[in-house]
Phi, psi and omega in degrees: 000123175284166186301320186291321181288323179298311183296318177300318180294318174306318185291320179293315173305318177289327175298317185295321178295314182299307188291328178287321178285345177288344171302318178294316179299322181297319185286313177298318181302331176284357170293337187238334177228164181293168178295323183280333176296319182292314186294318183294305181296324182295313183290326176298322175293314179296324182287315173310322177293323189270354184297321181291336176285330181289308190297337176283350171267101183292327189253104179286339182267065182300159181285136177278167185300332181271005175097356185265158177266117182271075184300312180272359183307304185301338183278304185290330183288312179298320177299316181295310177297320180298312176306316181292321182288327177293317178301311183301302191294328179279335170292321175302309186295320174296316177305322180293348174291331194243348181229174184273158177301321180295309172302323184290322179300315185284322180287319175304318183302345182296346184294337179298323180270343181279330183302309181297328179291317174300334188288346173302328174296340176258021181057037175245120188275130175279160183275183183299324185291327181289317177296318178294313174302321178289331179286320180295316185295321181290323178296316178296320182297320182294318181292321186284317199238330186285125182275176181299334177280006179062044177224152182290138178300150185303133186092330184289328180294319177303308186286330170296318175303321184294321181299323177291323176290327177296319173306309180293329177293317174304321175292324180294314182289326181295333181277319184281318192303323180290343186265352190207160176294133184305315184291324177300317182293313183296321183287321179298310184296319178294315176304311184290322177299320183289324182293312181294319184290316180294318180300312179293322183299320180306323183265344185243342185231162182259110186258119181241149177295325178296319180291322178293326179293319187288334179267002193311316185291320179293316182293321178295319177292315176299324184275300185291312187285302182295299185291309184281290185300312180308314187288315177299321173293326175298313182298317180287318183293326187281353181279335184248332185285130176307138181310315178295328176299301184312315187299315184287314183305305183297335179276000169292347173313316178295316182295316179295325182295321181291313180300311184290328175296324177288314185292312193265325183249010177060028181277144177235155176239142168287170178305319179295316178296324179291321176300318179295323173294318179294323178290325178296312181297318178300313177301316175303307178304313184297313187296313177300306187285332180291322173296316178298326176297318179290324170305318186287000000 
């Protein structure tokens, strides 16, 4: 392995660690502020962090691949991606009120096996790996979250809905990213997510200066580290890291979420839940690596 690939893999590993530990910051932060308030302030901080990168792009209406000038593309593209991001992150945030950081990390990660299934609506048939991965993920979800009464445990249903929305977000970003600058897209969606979250929070939650001060460290970590630094490390790392490496490394986010929840929040999992987590991780990796194998 050459030095460039090793450096890229280390950057992606750092991003996975940052995103995994953010689940803990999200849970602690909600001891002081509401879910929507946390999301709004967090993404506002992230968008401010990305602003210098955007200012370096002098032409916001970048040329699209087909040679046409997409003057309004950064506006409506950011609104579309930001609306999906706001729905996904706030479903996750509400779910974290009722479930553990570790379980939320694994269930959120199911979006990687939901994406190829959703592509059926675009008449693209997922391969065998996607179906096997989805089956393993469903079995793992059952072991981890479904109670004896055959219902999802409190909070897990919210996070599962978040995984479906994140899958839609992945498809939206995959469609938009070749058409516009990555940093402009990241800034636009983070800004729109912040605006939507804060607008709803004003009418549904009690926002206090004391609560924001008490949660400042969690907000700073979730905003600057997760939204700003995590995204930047992913963009830089995936330039040189082989796709197979990136697929495996970024899935470690779910494992880091479980470990950080155990170490910092004293969260525990039963043997049944651990088996479920293992099946879910196997399903995520299989779906990703099978697709990469076919592309190769």
